[in-house]
N, C-alpha and C positions, 0 to 999 in steps of 0.2 A: 467641382465645387471648391471654392477657394480656401475653405477651412479644412479640407481633408488633407492630411499629411501623414507620413510614416517616418518615424525616427528609428534607426537601427544602430545599436552599439554592442560591442562585444566586451563582456566583463573580463577583467584581468584574472589570470589564474596562474598558479604555480605549475609549471609544465611537468615537473617530475611527479607531482601527486596524482596526475591524471594520465599521463602518457607512459608512466613506468609503474603500473600497479603492483608489479612484483616487488619493487623496492619498498613501496609503502607497506605491503604485506609483511615483508621481512622485518622492517622496523617495528611494526605493530606487534609482531610475534615476539621479537626480542624484548620489547618493553614489558609485555605480559609475563614472559618467563623470568624476568628479573625479580618478580615477587611483589605481591600486593598485600601487605600485612593485615589490612583491615578485613579483607574477605578472601584472601588468596587460597585458604584451605576450606572455605565454607561451601563444600559440595555435599549437599544433603537434599532429601525430599522435604518440601515445605508443605505442611498442612495449612489450612486457611489462615489460622492465627499467626503461624510462622511466616507465611507469605506477606501478610499485612505488616508484621513487624519489620521484615526485611525491606519492604518498600519505604516505610517511614524512616528507617535507618538511613537509606540513601538520601531521602529528603533532608534529614537532619545534617548529614555529612556535606551536602552540596545545596544549601538553602537558597542560594541566589540563582541557580540554574535549573531548579526542579520545582515541580508542583504535583500534588496528588489530588485527584478528584474522582468522584464516583459517577458512572453513567447510568446507574440504576441498581436494581437488586435481583437476585436469583429467586426462584420459586420459594426457596426456604429462607429468604431474607438476607442472604449474604451480599455485601456490596461488590459490585464489579468495579474494582479500583483500577485507575489508569495512572501510570507514572509519566509525567511530561518532562522533557528536557529541552531547554531553550535558553538563550541569553536574556529573554524577556518572558518568562513563563506566565501563562494566562492571557497572553496578548498575541493576536495575529498581526504580524508585521507584513505590510504589502511587499510582494515579490519574494517572500520567504515561504517556501512550500511546506505543506503539512504532510507528515508521514506517520504511518501506524504499523505496529506489529501486534498480532493477536495470537495468543496461545491457548492451549487446553480447551479447545472448542468441544472436542470429545474428551470427556472427563478421565478416561483411562489412558489417554495418550499424553504422557506427562513430561516428556523431554522438553517440548517447547516451553512449557511453564517454567522449568528450571533454567533453561537457557535465557529466557527473557528476564528473569530475576537477576541472573548473573550479568546480563548485558547492561542493565541499569546500574549495577554496582561498578562494572568496568568503565562505563562512560563517565561516571562521576569521578572515579579514581584517576583515570587518565587525564581528565580535564584539570583536576587539581595538580597533577604531576607536570602539567605543561605540555602534554602531547599535542603538537601543532595540528595534526590531522584531526584529532577528536575535538579540539577547541574550535577549529574552523567549521566542523560539521555541526556542532551545537550552536555556534553563532549564526550559521546560515540556514538552519533547518529547525522546524518545530516538530519534535519527535514525541510520539505518543506510544506508550507500551502498555498493553492490556495482557498481563501474564496469564490470567485465567478468565475465559468467557463462561466456563461451566464449573464453578466451584462446588456445586452440589454433587455433580457426577464424580468429581475428583475425590470427594470424601468417601463415596461409596467404593471407588476403586482402591483408595489408599487403605481402607479397612481390610481389604483382601491382601494387600501387600504385594511386592514384586514377585514373590515366589509362587503365589497362588492366583494371580490376577488372570482372569479369562479374557477372551477376545472382545466380549460385549459387556462385561460387568462394569458399570459406571460410564459406559459410552454416552448415553443420553443424559438429559437432566433428571431431576428427581421425579419427573413424570414419565421418564424413559422415552422422551422425545429426542430424536437425533437432530441437533440444532443445525447441522449442515444439510438437512433436508427440510428446513422450516422457513426459509425465506420466500417471499412472494415469487411466483414463477413468471419472471419477465422474459425468459427465453422464448416461450410459446408466442408471446406477443411480438417479440423481435422477429422471429422466423416468419410470422404472418406478414409483418410490415415489409420484410425483404421482398415478398412477392408482389406487394402493392406500392412500392416506393414510399413507404411511410416513414415515420420518425425513426432516427437511428441512435438516439441517445436520450438520457434522462426520461426514461419511459414512466408513465404514470402508474401509481400503485392502485390495486383494487380498492373499491370503496370501503370494504369491510376488512381490510388487511389486518387491523389491530386485533380483531377477534380470531384471526387465523394463526397467529404466531405466539410463541412462548415469551415470557417476560425477558429472558436473556436476549432473544432475537430482537424484540422490540427495542430494548435498550441500545443495542448496536445500531439498529436502523436510525434511531433518533440521534445517536452519536454522529453517524454519517451526515445527517441533515444539518447538524450544528457546526460541523467542521468541513472545510473544503479540502478533503484528503486528495492527494495526487498519486501516491504510491503506497502499496501495502503488501504484506505477506501474512499468511495464515499458517501457523505451525502445527503439523500433525505428526503421527507416527504409524508404524506398521509396514513401512517401505522406506526406501532411500531414493528419492527422486524429486525434481522440481516440476510441478504440474501447473500448466497454464490454460486459460480459457480458450474455447468454451468447454465447460464440463458436460453440458447436455447436448446429445446428438441432435442433428436436424431431422433425422428419420428414426425415431425410437421404435418403429415397427419392425426393424430388422433384428432378429434374435440370433444370438450366438455369433454376432459379428460386431466389430468395433469400427466406427467411422470417424474420421478426423473432422472436427467442427471448428473451423478457423474463424477468428474475429477479424474485422477490418484491420486491426493492429497486430496481426499474427507475427510479423517479423520482429516487432518490438517485444512482444511477449516472449518469443523464442530467445531473444537477446537477454532479456531480464532473467529468464530461467537459467540460461547458460552462465550468466554472471554469478549466480549463487552456486551453481554446480561446480564450476571450475575453481572458484575460490574455496570450496569445501575440500577437505583433505581427501575424500574418496568417492563422493557422489558422482563425479564426472567419469569415473572408471566404468560405470555402466552396470557391472555385475554386482548386485547387492540383494540380499534376502532371497536368493534363488531366482531372481528376475533379472532381465537385462533391459536397460533403457539406454539407447544410444545417446551419448554425451551426458547421461544422467538427467534427461529431461523428457517430458511427454505432454502431449495435448490431452486434456482431461477426458474428452469423449473418445479419443483414440484408445485410451486405457480402458475405461468403462463409462457408460453414460450415467449421469447423476442429475436429478432434477432438484430445483429449489436450493441450490448451493450458494454459499456466500460469495465466492470469487466472481461468478457470473453476475450476481446481483450488484456487486460493486461497479462493474463495468457498464451495466445497462441502466443503472439508476443514478450514478454519481460521476464525478470526474476522475474517480480513483481506478488505477490499474492494480489489480491484486493477483498474486499467484499463490498456490498452495504448496507448502514445503513439507514433504514426508521425510522425516529426519532419522528414523531408527527402525531397525527390524523388530526390536522389542518395544512394545507399546509402553511398558513400565519397567525400564531398565533399573538394575540395582544401583544404589548410591555409588558404589565403587566404580561404575562405568561413567559417571558424570564428568570427571576431569577430562577423560579422553574425548568425550562428546563435545565438551566446551572447546577444547583446543581444535577439534575438527571443524567446528562451526563458527568460531569467533571471527575470523577474517571474512567469511562469507556474509555474516550478519552485518558487518560494517560496510563491505563492498556493495552489497545490495542496497543498503540505505543511501549510499552516495549516488545511486542511479536517479534519484529524484531530481538531481541538478542537471540533467541532460535534456536537450531539445531546445524549445523556445519558451520564453515567458515575457510578460510585459503588462502594460496597462491599456485600458480602453477608456477614452475620455470623450465628452461631448464638445461642442464648439466653444463652450465656456470653460473648458478644462475641468469639468466635474466628472468624477468617475462614473462609468456606466456599468451597473451590476447586471448579471444574467445575460450579458451579450454572448453570442455564439461565435466560437473560433473554429473555422472549418479549414481543412487542408485538402487541396485538390488531389484526387486519387485515393484518399483515405476516407471511407464512408462512415465516419464516426466523429462527431463534434464534441468539444468541451465548452464550458461556459465560464464567464468571469465570476468571481466571488462578489460579495456585497461591497467590497472596497474597490471593485473594478479591475483587480489583478487576475491574471490567468497563467496557467502552466500547461504546456503541451509537450509530452514526451515524444521525441522523434529520433530516428537514426540519422547519422550523418548523411547529408545530401542537400539538394536545392529544392525548395518547396514554394508553392503559391498559396499564401495564407490570406483568408478573408475574415474580417470582423463584421458582425451585423447584429442589429437589434431592432425590434419593432419600433417604427416611427423614425428610423434613422436611415440615411443612405449608406450602404455597405462600403467598406474600405478594404482594398486588396494590396498586398505587398509580396514581393519575391524575396526569399531569404535563404541563405546558405548556412546550414547547420554543420558544425564541426564536431570532433570527438571529445571536446573539452566541456566546459560548463555551458549552461543554457545561454543562447543568444537573446538579448533583449530586443523586442519589437513592440513599439507603442503605436496605437491606432487612435486617431481623432475622427469622430463621427459627427456629421451634420444631421440635425433633425430635418425631416423631409420638407416641412414647410419653410425652413430657413433656406434650404437648397433651392426650392421653387422660387422663393422671393428674390434670391440673388440672381437667378437666371433671368427673371423678368426685369430686374434692375439693369442687368447687363444688356439685355435686348433693347431697352429704351435708349441706350446710347447710340443706336444705329437707326 
């Protein structure tokens, strides 16, 4: 088809920022240790009102790169506030990926909540200070931070306090529902499709799913529907390990045994988990909390099988790759432990965020250069597709290597290209698709010449 073409270009990048991560980490650490007067000593546990004030303080301090919005309310009516950081907050810019951090899904696992509050402060302060790494990250990424998915459960746990908090007190929401066992079970559908060569991505939700989930879960699902998230992490506590999908075993009938449940993107997930683990001060050492995890990472099902979890749901329902970060042996560490935990996680939080810029990205257009939304991007040898957003842009996380990539959409002739991905920023690959009838018409016109 004469209108099918592929354009490939490699973005410019600063070599040292990507090929020498240890240097970037050193510089970031030094800048942090030099002192941040606005919040440098603000290590405390934040009750709901304190958390909201802290978030709005960041928005006030950096009004041009931040936005605060609510994705819904908890059972008890508390807003689920998100802090957004971007050079154009509130706007999706084509070819700029969307990233999210979610904390405090279990109300009594509080370190993630405090780390994400601190991360928002840190990104704002470093941006104002002219930190080139942070400025570039905010200019090139739309970052969404939800410090607490379960504010009601947190209040229950906080009333107990760090000294008396139990393993389960405040874990669920105010109805005592575990939110990480509350998402629609798409794994069962996926495992069935694997046997019948069925759909491998963006699986449909049950007809009555809204009646099956809690308000907090529904808010997060609708959040996923409204934003084309590409990469995410969900912060938990009770262990120190980076956990990647699948969480649910393919054979739940086996009792007393753990079985590895790999996704089609298993190698990428392992790399993402290692990125956080090795940038963390001690996670990668393996021995933590009386357990050993090689390299500080684990497949979820290999650890223990979990149904209706959020990280599997992200992968099976959206374009988003999510891992679960277990960050502390103590679910509710005392405030005195927070400075050490922040220093141990700060570089890892930034390094993981940067991973959203690897692989390939691009636009899909029709023959009139109009963007094609919901087009599928498939990679030969990787049985999991992603789709374009409403603006026609797509993002596909990939390890370095050479890949055959195809863009397709109903009513269009597919277009295929071979692309080599490097270790630096995402390679741009644009696809132009012909409508089927245009393709047939042009073939007929060509044949009449003979």
